[in-house]
C-alpha positions in Angstrom: -51.8 24.8 -1.5 -51.3 21.2 -0.9 -48.0 21.8 0.8 -49.4 24.5 3.0 -52.3 22.2 4.0 -49.8 19.5 4.9 -47.7 21.9 6.9 -50.7 23.1 8.9 -51.6 19.5 9.6 -48.2 18.7 10.7 -48.0 21.7 13.0 -51.1 20.6 14.9 -49.1 17.7 16.4 -45.7 19.2 16.3 -43.6 20.2 19.2 -40.5 22.1 19.8 -36.9 22.5 20.1 -34.2 21.7 22.4 -35.0 23.6 25.6 -34.6 21.1 28.5 -37.5 20.7 30.9 -37.1 22.3 34.3 -36.5 20.0 37.2 -36.8 20.1 40.9 -34.9 22.8 42.6 -32.7 20.3 44.4 -29.5 19.1 42.8 -29.6 15.7 41.2 -27.1 13.1 42.4 -24.9 11.2 39.8 -26.0 7.8 38.7 -25.3 5.1 41.3 -22.6 2.5 40.8 -23.8 -1.1 41.0 -23.2 -2.9 44.3 -22.8 0.4 46.1 -25.1 2.4 48.3 -28.0 3.7 46.2 -27.5 1.2 43.4 -30.7 -0.2 41.8 -30.3 -3.6 43.6 -30.0 -1.9 47.0 -32.4 0.2 48.9 -31.7 3.9 48.5 -30.3 5.7 51.6 -32.5 8.3 53.2 -32.5 11.5 51.2 -31.3 9.9 48.0 -33.6 10.0 44.9 -35.5 6.8 44.0 -35.5 5.3 40.5 -37.4 6.9 37.6 -40.1 4.2 37.7 -40.6 4.7 41.4 -40.6 8.5 41.0 -43.1 8.3 38.2 -45.5 6.2 40.3 -44.9 8.2 43.5 -47.3 11.1 44.1 -46.1 14.5 42.9 -47.4 18.0 43.8 -49.8 19.5 41.3 -47.3 22.1 40.3 -44.4 19.7 39.9 -42.5 20.1 36.6 -39.7 17.5 37.0 -39.0 15.5 33.8 -40.0 12.2 35.6 -43.6 12.7 36.6 -46.4 12.9 34.0 -47.1 16.5 34.5 -43.4 17.3 34.1 -43.2 15.5 30.8 -46.3 17.3 29.6 -44.8 20.6 30.4 -41.5 19.7 28.7 -43.4 18.7 25.6 -45.4 21.9 25.4 -42.2 23.9 25.9 -40.6 22.0 23.0 -43.6 22.6 20.8 -43.5 26.4 21.4 -39.7 26.4 20.8 -40.1 24.4 17.5 -42.8 26.7 16.2 -40.8 29.8 17.0 -37.7 28.3 15.4 -39.6 27.2 12.3 -41.3 30.6 11.8 -38.0 32.4 12.4 -36.2 30.3 9.7 -39.1 30.8 7.4 -38.6 34.6 7.7 -34.9 34.2 7.0 -33.8 35.0 10.5 -30.8 33.2 12.1 -29.4 32.0 8.7 -25.5 31.8 8.8 -23.7 34.0 6.3 -21.7 31.0 5.2 -24.7 29.3 3.6 -26.7 32.4 2.6 -24.9 32.7 -0.8 -26.6 29.5 -2.1 -30.3 28.7 -2.1 -29.6 25.0 -2.1 -27.2 25.3 0.8 -29.6 27.5 2.8 -32.4 25.0 2.2 -30.3 22.1 3.4 -29.1 23.9 6.5 -32.6 25.0 7.4 -33.8 21.4 6.9 -31.1 20.0 9.1 -31.9 22.4 11.8 -35.5 21.6 11.8 -34.8 17.9 11.6 -32.8 18.0 14.8 -35.5 20.0 16.5 -38.2 17.6 15.2 -36.3 14.6 16.7 -36.3 16.3 20.0 -40.0 17.0 19.7 -40.6 13.3 19.0 -38.5 12.3 22.1 -40.5 14.6 24.3 -43.8 13.4 22.9 -42.9 9.8 23.6 -41.8 10.7 27.2 -45.2 12.5 27.7 -47.0 9.4 26.4 -45.3 7.2 28.9 -46.1 9.5 31.8 -49.7 9.8 30.6 -50.1 6.0 30.8 -49.1 6.2 34.5 -52.0 8.6 35.1 -54.4 6.6 32.8 -54.3 3.3 34.6 -55.3 5.0 37.9 -58.1 6.9 36.2 -59.5 3.6 34.7 -59.6 2.2 38.2 -61.5 5.3 39.4 -64.0 4.8 36.6 -64.4 1.1 37.5 -65.2 1.7 41.1 -67.2 4.8 40.3 -69.4 2.6 38.2 -69.7 0.1 41.1 -70.6 3.0 43.4 -73.2 4.2 40.9 -74.8 0.8 40.8 -75.0 0.6 44.6 -76.6 4.0 44.8 -79.1 3.1 42.1 -80.0 -0.1 43.9 -80.4 1.7 47.2 -82.6 4.4 45.6 -84.9 1.8 43.9 -85.0 -0.4 47.0 -87.1 2.1 48.9 -90.1 1.2 46.7 -89.5 -2.4 45.8 -87.4 -3.5 48.8 -84.0 -5.2 48.9 -84.0 -8.5 47.2 -81.5 -11.4 46.7 -81.1 -10.3 43.0 -79.8 -6.9 44.2 -77.3 -8.5 46.5 -76.2 -10.8 43.7 -75.8 -7.9 41.3 -73.8 -5.9 43.8 -71.5 -8.9 44.6 -71.0 -9.5 40.9 -70.0 -5.9 40.4 -67.6 -6.0 43.4 -66.0 -9.2 42.1 -65.8 -7.8 38.5 -64.3 -4.5 39.8 -61.7 -6.4 41.8 -60.7 -8.5 38.8 -60.5 -5.4 36.6 -58.4 -3.6 39.2 -55.9 -6.4 39.3 -55.7 -6.4 35.5 -55.2 -2.6 35.5 -52.4 -2.9 38.0 -50.6 -5.6 35.9 -51.0 -3.5 32.7 -50.4 -0.1 34.4 -47.7 0.8 31.8 -50.1 0.1 28.9 -53.3 1.9 29.9 -54.7 -0.3 32.8 -58.1 -1.6 32.0 -57.9 -0.1 28.5 -54.8 -2.2 27.6 -56.8 -5.0 25.8 -58.6 -2.5 23.5 -55.5 -0.4 22.5 -54.3 -1.5 19.1 -50.8 -1.8 17.8 -51.0 1.7 16.4 -51.5 3.1 19.9 -55.2 4.0 19.2 -58.4 2.6 20.8 -59.6 -0.2 18.6 -63.3 0.1 17.7 -63.7 -3.6 17.1 -62.0 -4.6 20.3 -63.9 -2.1 22.4 -67.3 -3.3 21.1 -66.3 -6.9 21.7 -65.1 -6.0 25.2 -68.5 -4.4 26.0 -70.3 -7.6 25.1 -67.8 -9.8 27.0 -68.2 -7.7 30.2 -72.0 -7.7 29.8 -72.0 -11.5 29.4 -69.6 -12.1 32.3 -71.6 -9.8 34.6 -74.9 -11.6 33.7 -73.3 -15.0 34.5 -71.9 -13.7 37.8 -75.3 -12.4 38.8 -76.9 -15.8 38.1 -74.1 -17.5 39.9 -74.7 -15.3 43.0 -78.4 -15.9 43.0 -77.8 -19.6 42.6 -75.5 -19.6 45.6 -78.1 -17.9 47.8 -81.1 -19.9 46.4 -82.9 -21.8 49.2 -85.3 -24.0 47.3 -85.0 -26.6 44.5 -87.6 -24.8 42.4 -85.6 -21.6 42.5 -82.4 -23.4 41.6 -84.1 -25.1 38.7 -85.4 -21.8 37.5 -81.9 -20.2 37.6 -80.3 -23.1 35.8 -83.0 -22.9 33.1 -82.1 -19.3 32.7 -78.7 -20.4 31.3 -80.3 -22.5 28.5 -79.2 -21.7 25.0 -82.8 -21.1 23.9 -83.0 -18.0 26.1 -79.5 -16.7 25.5 -79.1 -17.6 21.8 -79.3 -14.0 20.7 -76.7 -12.8 23.2 -74.3 -15.7 22.5 -74.6 -15.1 18.8 -73.8 -11.4 19.1 -70.9 -12.1 21.5 -69.4 -14.7 19.1 -69.7 -12.4 16.0 -68.3 -9.3 17.7 -65.3 -11.2 19.0 -64.7 -12.8 15.6 -64.9 -9.4 14.0 -62.2 -8.1 16.4 -59.9 -11.0 15.5 -60.5 -10.8 11.8 -60.0 -7.0 11.7 -56.7 -7.3 13.5 -55.6 -9.9 10.9 -56.8 -7.8 8.0 -55.0 -4.7 9.1 -51.8 -6.6 9.9 -51.7 -8.3 6.5 -52.4 -5.0 4.7 -49.6 -3.2 6.6 -47.1 -6.0 6.0 -48.1 -6.0 2.3 -47.6 -2.2 2.1 -51.2 -1.8 1.0 -52.1 0.3 4.1 -50.1 3.0 5.8 -50.1 3.0 9.6 -48.1 5.0 12.0 -48.4 5.0 15.8 -50.4 7.8 17.4 -49.0 9.7 20.3 -51.5 8.2 22.7 -55.0 6.7 22.5 -58.1 9.0 22.7 -61.7 8.3 23.3 -62.5 9.8 19.9 -60.5 6.9 18.2 -63.7 4.8 18.6 -65.6 7.0 16.2 -62.9 8.5 13.8 -60.3 7.4 11.3 -56.6 7.9 11.7 -56.9 11.5 10.5 -59.4 12.3 13.3 -62.4 12.7 11.0 -65.7 11.0 11.8 -65.9 7.6 10.2 -69.3 6.2 9.3 -68.5 2.5 9.7 -67.0 3.0 13.1 -69.7 5.3 14.4 -72.6 3.2 13.3 -70.9 0.1 14.8 -70.4 1.7 18.2 -73.9 3.4 18.2 -75.8 0.2 17.3 -73.8 -1.9 19.8 -74.2 0.6 22.6 -78.0 0.6 22.1 -78.1 -3.1 22.2 -76.0 -3.3 25.3 -78.3 -0.8 27.1 -81.3 -3.0 26.1 -79.6 -6.1 27.4 -78.7 -4.4 30.7 -82.4 -3.4 31.1 -83.5 -6.9 30.4 -81.1 -8.2 33.0 -82.3 -5.8 35.6 -85.9 -6.8 34.9 -85.2 -10.5 34.7 -82.1 -11.3 36.8 -83.0 -15.0 36.8 -81.8 -15.6 33.2 -79.4 -14.4 30.6 -80.7 -11.3 28.8 -82.9 -12.6 26.0 -81.8 -10.4 23.2 -84.5 -10.3 20.5 -83.4 -11.7 17.2 -84.4 -8.5 15.5 -82.0 -6.5 17.6 -79.3 -9.2 17.3 -79.7 -9.1 13.5 -79.3 -5.3 13.6 -76.0 -5.7 15.5 -74.8 -8.4 13.0 -75.5 -6.1 10.0 -73.7 -3.3 11.7 -70.7 -5.6 12.3 -70.7 -6.8 8.7 -70.7 -3.1 7.5 -67.7 -2.4 9.8 -65.8 -5.4 8.6 -66.5 -4.6 4.9 -65.1 -1.1 5.5 -61.9 -2.5 6.8 -61.5 -4.7 3.7 -62.2 -1.7 1.5 -59.8 0.8 3.0 -56.3 1.3 1.7 -53.8 4.1 1.3 -50.6 3.0 -0.4 -48.6 5.9 -1.8 -48.1 6.2 -5.5 -45.9 8.3 -7.8 -47.6 9.6 -10.9 -44.8 11.6 -12.5 -41.4 13.0 -11.9 -40.5 16.4 -13.6 -37.8 18.9 -13.4 -38.6 21.7 -11.0 -38.4 25.1 -12.7 -38.1 28.4 -10.9 -39.3 31.6 -12.5 -36.8 32.8 -15.1 -35.2 29.4 -15.5 -34.8 27.9 -19.0 -36.5 24.6 -19.9 -34.2 21.6 -20.2 -33.5 18.1 -19.2 -32.8 16.9 -15.7 -29.2 17.2 -14.7 -27.3 16.7 -11.5 -27.8 19.6 -9.1 -31.3 20.3 -10.4 -34.4 20.0 -8.3 -37.0 17.4 -9.3 -40.7 17.6 -8.4 -42.3 14.2 -7.6 -46.1 14.2 -8.1 -48.4 11.6 -6.8 -50.7 10.8 -3.9 -50.6 9.4 -0.3 -47.1 10.7 0.5 -48.3 11.9 3.9 -50.7 9.5 5.6 -52.9 11.1 8.3 -51.1 9.2 11.1 -47.6 10.4 10.1 -47.7 14.1 9.6 -45.6 15.2 12.6 -42.3 16.9 11.9 -40.2 14.1 13.2 -41.9 11.7 10.7 -41.7 14.2 7.8 -38.0 14.4 8.4 -37.7 10.6 7.8 -39.0 10.7 4.2 -36.4 9.5 1.7 -36.3 9.5 -2.1 -34.1 6.9 -3.8 -32.6 8.2 -7.1 -30.8 5.2 -8.5 -28.5 4.0 -5.7 -28.4 7.4 -3.9 -30.7 8.0 -0.9 -31.9 11.7 -0.7 -33.6 12.9 2.4 -36.6 15.2 1.6 -35.8 18.7 2.8 -38.2 20.5 5.2 -39.1 23.9 3.7 -40.8 26.0 6.3 -43.4 28.8 6.0 -45.1 30.6 8.9 -47.5 28.0 10.3 -46.3 24.9 8.5 -44.3 23.5 5.6 -44.4 23.8 1.9 -42.3 20.7 1.3 -43.1 17.9 1.6 -46.9 17.7 0.9 -49.3 14.8 0.4 -49.2 15.2 -3.4 -45.9 16.8 -4.3 -42.4 17.1 -3.0 -39.2 18.5 -4.2 -35.7 17.1 -3.8 -32.3 17.9 -5.4 -30.5 15.5 -7.7 -27.1 15.0 -6.0 -23.9 14.8 -8.0 -23.5 11.2 -6.9 -26.2 10.2 -9.3 -24.6 8.8 -12.5 -25.9 10.3 -15.8 -28.3 8.0 -17.6 -31.5 6.3 -16.6 -32.3 6.2 -12.9 -35.2 4.9 -11.0 -37.0 7.2 -8.5 -38.8 5.7 -5.5 -40.2 7.3 -2.4 -40.2 6.0 1.2 -43.3 7.7 2.7 -43.6 9.2 6.1 -45.1 5.9 7.3 -42.2 3.9 5.9 -44.0 2.5 2.9 -42.3 2.3 -0.5 -44.0 3.7 -3.6 -43.8 2.4 -7.2 -40.7 3.2 -9.2 -40.5 5.8 -12.0 -37.6 6.0 -14.4 -36.0 9.3 -15.3 -33.2 10.3 -17.6 -30.4 12.3 -15.9 -28.3 14.3 -18.4 -24.6 15.2 -18.2 
């Protein structure tokens, strides 16, 4: 059951075989030779294709399926997924097996595993190509969100100005939003290949970081509040109004906001350090996600809702909304965040930080036994036999795609044995999160040998000694 569950999990993110993605109906020209017409350092002649980067950034029709544009890479990845599933299910049913290997169960298993490994590598390549194309679309969408927020602010100010009238505070707020939007747009353009505006909050594992996102919200809020005060100060006409605006920047009024800003930024830095140290020390398994998702802010690496992340985002969002309301009501000072609400955010941040210190998922081997089929006699482990490795944490949630499963290796003495992929309709029975089966090759010398697993995330387990008979 564990193997079937692991197989279904891997299939959710798997992709497919070796079918190439369809391209444009026009023929492609051969690669240009440097210092000739059409070379990368020369301007392409009319009618010649541009470079891949220029083609990816250039507009494509909605129905385009070329392998350069984001939509084309997505279509190629989906085709690969369908081909991989069809190939896996066919091999699980015994279809397409060569007669030369059908005489031996071990040879059949190895041939099937090699076929699926090649297809899984193609799936991984297509997934990475899709992720790169998706980033091209993402940075433009982040810019749309930024200017959509500026437009929403303007419409809100216009709607409320009918009753209260247009004031200098509204002008300062709109100018601050325009300046902030311009700065964010420039940053998005510089980091277009890494997610645009979202680049600073994407972690090393290619997921949205909860701690960085929360800290970014408070940084943006504080920067916007200071810009509003600076705009009002620039348009202030009297000494009394200037003194009032300068008093609005006093620490006594913004102590709660400054404290929360300092703590959330410190949590983001500490969490990054904690995760990096645990990964380097092989106490935490991390693998890169295909691409960041909004759900990453509320879930763990497996996609399940995480209490610490959810409460941190929820409490911080409520506090940010309160601070924005206070800024709208009192645009002549920093939002005076009450100490009760600030303390609530600090407790939430401490809970989130404690959860990062507590989590850990290093794989461990509990036992190694001789695998026995029905009708086999009991006996010691010999070369050519299958051994069953029992333990926990072999398949971390972030590394259950077929291309990562194919990278799992078992060291038996000085011999490295790749874990075979054993398919069933809908998934794999081997490997699983708690058990896996590998053969003992003839290269293993009789006697004592240490068994160690390199997990799907590249983390080594403990060593278990077995006795290999003659």
